N, C-alpha and C positions, 0 to 999 in steps of 0.2 A: 617508421623508417625502414629502409631495406638497402642492402648492398649486394652487388652482383660481381662475381669473380669468374674467370674462365681458367679452368685447370688444364694445362697443356702437358702431355706426357713427354718426358725426357728419357733418352736411353737409360735403361737400368732403373728408372724411377717410375715406370708405368704402373706398377703394382701399388706404389705409395700414392700416386695420383688418384687411382681408383678408390683406394681406401679413404683418402681425404674426402672424396666426393660422397661416399656412403655415410661417413660419420659427421660431416660438417654441414652438408646441404640442408637448409631449412632450420638450422639451429638459431636460437635467439641469443644475442650477445648483449651484455649490459655495459653501456657507456655512460657512467655517471647516473643521472636520473632518467636517461633515455634508453629505450631498448631498440636494438637493431637486429633485423632478421637477415641472415647470411644465406644467399643463394649461389650455388656453384653450377657451372655448366662444363661438361667434359667434352673435349674435342681431340681427335686423333692427331691433327696437324693444323698449322696455320700457314697459309700461303703468304709469301712476302713478295708483292709485285714490285718490279723495278719502276720507279717513278722518275720521269725526266724533270729536270729542274726548269722552272718557269723563268724566262728571262726577265730582268728588271724592266719596269716601265721605261719607255723612251725618255731620255733626259734625266733619269735618276742616277745619282752617283753616291756611293757610300765609301767614305774614307775612314778606315779603322785607326785607332791610336793617333788621332789627329792632334790631340793635346797631351802633354805630359801629366804625370800625377801632381807635380808641383803647380802647373797651370790650372788644373782642375780644382785644387784646393783654393787657389787665389780667386778664381771665378765664383766659386760657391760662397766664399767669405765676403765677396763684394756685394752680395744681395742682402739687404737689411730688411728682413720680413717684419721687424717690429715697427718700422716707420709707417706712419699713416698720413703723411703730408702729401695729399693728392695733387698739390700744385707742382710738386717736384717730380714725383713718380706716381703712377696710378696703380693701386693695389686692390684686388678683388678676391673674395673668398667664394668660389663657385661650389656647386654641389659636389663635384667629383675631383676638385683640385683647387689649389690656390695659384693666383697669377699676379704678375707685376709687370707694368708697362714702362718703358723708357723712350724718350724722344717724342713719341705721340701715343695717345691713349687709343686703344681699340674700343669702339663703342658697341656694346652688346645690344643696345636698343635699336640700332640700325645696321649692324654688321659692317661698319665702316669706320674710318678715322676722321677726326675733325682736323683737316689739313691746315686750317687757319689758326689753330690753337695748340702750338707745340708746348710740351712740358718744359719747365725751366731747366731741369737737369737733363743733359744729354745722355748718351750711352756711357756706362761705367768705363773708366780709363783702363781697367784690367782687360777689357775686351779688345783694345786696340792692337796688341801684338797678334792676336788670333786672326783678326780681320785683315791685317796687312799680309799675313801668310796666305789667307784665302785669295787675295788679289794676286800675289806672286804665283800661286799654284794654278791660277786661271779659273778658279771656281766662281768668282764674281768679277765684274768689270768696274764696278763703282762701289764706293763705301756705303753701307746701309746707314739709315738715319732713324730706324725704329727697331726696338728690341722688346720681345715678349718673353718673360721667364715664367715657366710653368713648373710647379712641383707636384708630383704624383706620389701618393703613398701606395703601398701594396694593395691591390684590389681596385684601384681607381683607373679610369681610362678616359677616352674622348671619343664622341660619336664620329662616324665617317663624314667627311666634308671636303669641299673644294675651297681653297682660299679665295677670298673676294678678289675678283679680277681688277675692279676699278680702284681698289685701295692700294695695291702694291705692284711694283714692277715685276718683270719676268722671274728672275732667279730668287729663290728663297733658300736660305741655309739654316740648318738646325743642329745644334751641338747637344749631344746626349751626355749627361754627367751623372755619376752614381751608378745605380743598378741598370742592368740590361733589360730590354723589353722587346716585344714584337709589334711592329706596326704593319697593318694590313692595307694594301693598295688594291682598289677594285676599279676595273674599267666598266663603262656603261654596258658593254656587251656581256658582262658577267664574269670575266676573268678576274681571278683573285691571286695576288702575289704577296705572301707574308715575308717581311724583311726583318731580320734580327738586328736590333740596334744595340751594339755593345756600349759599355761605358767609355767615354772619351772619344766617341766616333762623331764624324761630321756627315750629315745627310744633305745632299744638294738636290733641289728640285727645280727643274727648268723645262720649258717647252710642254710637251704632252703630259708629263708626270705632274707638272705644277698646275696646268690649266684644266685637264680633263679627268684624270684619275682621282677618285676620292681616297683619302687616307684617314685612318683612325686607329685607336688602340682599344681593344676589347677589355672591359673591366674584369679582371680575374687576378688570382694570387699566384698562379703558376703558368708558365709558358712551356710548350714543347719545342725544344730547340735541338740543333745538331750537337752530338756529343763532342765533336772535335777532338777525337783521340788520335794523335798522330801514329800510334802503334796499330790502329785498326786497319785492316785491309780495305775497308770500304770508306776510309777517310779520304775526302777530296779537298784539294786546295781551293782557294778563292777564285781561281781562273776558270772554273766551270764545274759542271757535274753536281751530284748530290751526295749528301752524307746519309746513308741509310741507318746509321746509329743515332738514335734520338734519346734525349733525356729530358727530365723535368727541371726547369729552372725557376726557382722561387724568386718572385719579384721583391724588390726592396724599394727604398725611396729613390726616385729618379727626378732629376731636374733638367729641363731642356731650355736652352738659350736659342731662340729663333729670331734671326736677323732679316730685316726687309728694307727695301727702299720705297719710300712713299711715291705713288704715281700721281702726277699732276695733270695728265691728259687722259682722254678716254682710252680704254684698252683696245688694241687693234689686233688681237690674237685671231687665230683661224678656227677657234673652237666655239662656234656660235651657240651650241646647245647648252654650254655651261657658263657663258659670258654674260655678266649683268650689264656691261656697257652696251653690247650690241643686242642682247636679248630683250631688254626692257622696252616697253612701249613709252614713247615720249610725246608729249603734246596732246591737247584735248581732241585734236582732229584725227588721231591715229585710229585706224580701223581695228575692230576686235580681232583677236587671233583666230586663225582658221582651225576648225576641229581637226583632230588627227585622222590619218587615213588608216585603213586596214594594212597590216604589214605585208610586204611582198618578199621579204627575205628574213633570215635569222637575225641579222643586225637590227632591222626595223622592229622585229618582235621584242627583242630584249630592251630596246629603247622605249617602246610603247609601255611595256610592263613596268619598267623602272619608274617612269613618270606618272603613269595612271594607276599603278597598283602599289608598288613598294613605297614610294615617297608619300603617297596619300595616307597609307596606313600608319606610317611613322608620325605624320602630322596630326592625325585624328585619334591616335592610340588611346588616350585617356577617355575621351568621350565614347569611342567605340566600345571600350571595355565596360563602361558603365551600362551599356545596353545589352551586354552579353552575359547573363547571369543564370539563366535557367536551362539546364541541359535538356535536350529533346528526348522524350520517352523511348523511342525506338533505338536511338543510339545508346542510351543507358541500358536497354535490354541486351543489346549486342555485347556491351562491356561486362554486364553482370554474368554472362555465360562463360567468361574466361576462367580457367582453373587458377587457383592460388599459385603464385610464383610465375605466372605467365609474363613474358616481356611484351609490352605494348609500345608502339611508336605512333604518336599523334603528329602526323605530318601536316603542318599548317595549323598549329595548335591555338593561335590567337592569344587570348588571355588565359588559356589553360583551363577552361571550364569543364573539360572532360578528363583532365589528368587526375582528379581526385575522386572520380565517380566510383571506382572499384579499388578500395584501399588494399586489396589482397594481391594486386598485380604490380609489377615494376613498370611504371609509366614514364616514358621519356618523350618530351615534346620538342618540336623544332618549328621555327617560323622565320620568314624572311625579314620581318620587322624587328629591328633592334629594340624599339620602344615597347612592343608587346611582349617580347622575351623578358625584358626588365620587369614588367608587371607580373609575369609568371614567377620570376624569382622572388619578388616581394610577397607573393602568396605562398611561397614555400614549395613550389614545384620545380622539377628538374627539366630545364628547357635550354635550348641553344639556338643561336642564329644560324640558319642554313637555308639554302635554296632547295625547293622540293624536287628539283631535278638531280640533285647530287647530295644526298643525305649522308653525313659522315658516320654511318653505322655499318657494322660488318654484314656482308651478304649472309642471308639465311640465319639471322640472329634474333628475329622477332616471331613471337607466336601469333601476333595480330597487329594490324595497322588500321588506322582510321584516317580518312581524308574528308573532312566535313567542310563543304563550301570553299574549296580551294582550286580545283582543276578548272573551273569555269573562268578563272582569272588568266589562264594561258591563252595567248592570242592566235595560235595556229594549231592546226590538227596535229602536226608533227610534235609540237611541244606538249599538247595534251596527252598524246600517246606515250611520250617519254615519261610523263608524270605517273601514268599507270604502271609502266614498266619498272619504275623505281620502287613503287610500293611492292610489286611482286618480288623484286630482287631482295628486299629486306625480309620477306617471309621465309620461315622454315617450311619444309614440305608438310602439307596438311594445315598450314597456317591460313588464316582468313583476313581479308581486308574489306572494310566497309567504306563505300564512297558515296558522298552526297554532292549533287550539282544542282544549280538552279534550273528550273524547267521553263521551257518556252510556253508550255501548256499550263497556265495558271488556273484553268478550269478543267477538272477531270472527273469522269463519271457523274456529270451534272452537278458537281460540287465545286463551288468557287473556293480558292485558297484563302486563307486568312489575309494574305497579302492584298488581294483584291477587295475583300470585305471591308478592310480598314482603310478605305480611301479617305484622304484628308478632308474632302468635302463633307464627309459624314462625321469625322472625328474632331475637326477643327483644331488639328495639331500639326506641327511641322514633323514630317515623317523622314526617318532615316532607316526604316526597317527594310531590309532586303531579304534574300534567301536565308542569310545566316543570322537574322535578327528576329525571325518569327517565333513567338512563343507558341508552341504547338496547340492547335485547336483540339477540342475534344474528339473531333472526327479522326485525328491522327492516332489516337490511342486504340482505334479499332483496326483490325487487319484490313488493308485495302486490297483491291483486286490486283492480281499479278498482271504485268504488262503482256497483253496477248497480241499486240500489233507486230507484224513482221518488220524486222529491222531493215529490210531493203525498200521500205515504202516511205522513206523520209521525203518531206516536201522541201523544195528549194526556197527557203526564206532567209538565207544567209546573206544575200546581196544587200548592199547599202548604197544609197544614192551617191553617185560620183565618187565612190570609194571612201567617202567621209563617214566617220562615226557620228551618230546623232545622240543627243542627250535625252534619255528616257524620262517620262513623267511618272513620278513615283505612284504606286498603287493603281496603275493602269495596265491593260493587257499589252503584251509585246507585239511589235509589228516587224521586228528584225531580230536576228540572233546575236549580232555584234553591236554593242552599244556602250554608252557611258551613263552611269547611274549617279545622281547627285547625292552628296552628303552635306547636310547643313550643320555646321558646328553650333552647338547650343549656346545660349547666352552665358552660362556659367563657365564654359570652356574657352571663350574668346580671349579672356585675359591670360589664361594658361597658355594658349596657343601663341599669343604675342610674346609671352615671356620665353617660351621654348625657342621661338624663332630668333629672339634677341640674344640667346645664350649660345647660339651656334658659333664655334670658334674658327679662326684661320690658322693654318699650319698647325702649330701645337695649341693655338688659341683662337684664331679668327677664321670665319668662313662666310661665303656668300650663302644665301638661302638655298637649301638643298631642294626646295620645291619650286620649279620654274613657273613662270607666269602662265604657260600653256596648260598646266594642270588645273588651274582655277579659271575655267573658260568664261565664267560669267562674273569675274571680278574686274572692276575698272581700276587699272593700275595708274591712272592719272589722279585717282582720289586716294583717300586714306585707306590703309590696309583693311581688307575685309568688306569694303563697300561693293554692293552689286551695281553693275552698270546697266543702262537701258539698251540692251542688245536686241536686235531685231530677231523675230522668230524665224525669219528666213535663213538665218545662219545655223539653225538647229539648236539654238541656245534658249534657255529660259529668259523671258523678259521680266523686268522688274521696274516698279515705279519709284524705287528708292533713289533719292537724290545723292549724287556724288558729294563726298566731303572735300576738304581743302587739299591742295597738292601735298604730296609727301615730302616734308622738309627733313632731310637726313641730318641736319645740324641741330635739331631740337633736342632738348634734354628730356629725360624720362618723365618729368613733371609738366611737360608742355601740353598745350591743347591737343596735339597730335594723339597723345595716348588716351585722353578722355574721349576724343572723337571716336577712336577705335572701340573703346569699351562701351560706348553708348550707341554705336552705329550697328548696321545689319551684320549678321554673322557671316563669316566666309563660307563659300560653297565649294566643295572639292568634288572631283569626278573620278569614279573608279571604273575601269574597263571590265566588261563581262562578255562572255560567250554563253548564252543560255541554250540549253540542250533540248532538242526535240525528243519526242517519245521514240525510244529504240536506239538513239544515237550513242548513249553511254555504253549499252551492251555491245553495239557494233565496234566501239573503240576497244573494249576489253577483249573481245574474241580475237583481236589481232595480236595479242600478247601470247607467246608460246608458253606452255606449261602451266596454264591456269584455266579454270572453268568458272562460269557464272553459276553460283549456287541459288541465288534468288534475286528478284528485282521487284521494285515497287515504287509507288508515288506517295510521297509524304509531304503534305501541305506545301505544294508548289515546288517540290524537289524530286528529281529522279534519283533513285538509289539502287545500288547493287551490292551484293556480298560475293566476293571472289574467294576461291580456295585454290591454293597452290598444289600441284600434283606432287 
């Protein structure tokens, strides 16, 4: 284990700070049976940039101190967690929290409610005064008829989600009781707004904040929150601005009361991309969804990546991780050359297979996939959820960065360039970054990559291996020739027919640079995928599926989940002779034929967006970044690779 501290000089204490650096840096500390190595870094000053407060999502209202201490105690006492009579109330013990439903049970097997089977007990009578006040204050127009109570212990959370549109009416209100927490709201274009939820506060979601923004609580034991010190000159009241004084808030037990009104007609919201009522295909005669187009603006790019990269990796995380276990030799060689005590950032770390390669360095990983970061944590690695375009690490704080099989998932030249710039920003002067991207040229120097050699026709296996799944061939252990092709001689192979992305046939040569690559969920993961989908909650407990139908282009949504449909090859989709299963009956129980049909039927197929790089294209991208030079470049088993050094 290791710990990293930054020693900042204070007037009259500079000498002491330097002395602490000399005597403590690299010292081993004993913490019980475990040893910890302490590393210190001395800096002359730390700049504090003024940050503008992000406005709350449209339609979101937070009312603090909405209930009194006495009302809070009455509400908490009204919930009998010892009761197990599911005919009266429905109680569940989920992985990260426990939950109790009143009025109607939210079904985790289909992410909806059984509107024809209300629970015999209505909402607790202790809730009535609070709800009447909500009506008087204009937060709601009609009394709710469904309540979900969630209880979170310290360190627990809930994944980002959007509440099921077809299950509940527009306005959803959630009362936070007990300890405070931070809920994060994220827009499809990448905007992130963290909202502190104090105890006894009421959160009101309607319109865009209810239908479009995801909301979730990151599982952790501490939150960074405004200090709210009225004596501080930087303290700002709730009418706007920011509080630059921050403090750590230790989480405790938090209980949320989330009230909703059951919807009995299809949702008619304006947010089609997130709506299960308007987005779902209905009827056997519905045409297959059209493949996505190449983005023409920033908003298009973020939507494409959210649907065909971020959501896919969250859905396939467990299966994906099981195929990523052997680090590549040349990446390991780069990591082995780092001096002890070096700070390494693995941007797009996946399941963390490179975070433990060199135990002498301080390795921190980040990934956009919440599920993959959880796998890193389970393996004992330090990792956090972060976008590769905005890594929450200090500028010039890293001795080295790696970006392995990440940048090819960005869908525009501008965003790929921004990803390289972010790596360079993290580096100290003299620091190095190693970048791998999937190559358009899968045959190089008359050698076919392992990706082409292991064609399914020869292996008789379902293939999910792409650039980041290849176990390096013996050829990659030898020094490959440096790229001697001029960077200005790139061919124009980036155009796609009608602007639509096509689905690539695995283990074949590429005929375009922008494409969708299939991922077949293996048999053993189908049940896990179904379980994960069924446990996605709305508001504080229930949600629509975060993966829209368009992501699984070859799945027939008139059949049971995961069944491949017979789509024509003219649409650019894989054809399948699998017969569709029965219609998806959302009122069936978990023991119904629907579940067994899923478990025995074909596995779901997901599609990931890629931009495969031509020879010389990666270097051409890197030379546009000021203050960095390309130290070396090479081709490694179907990947173009560069090592950058910051001036």
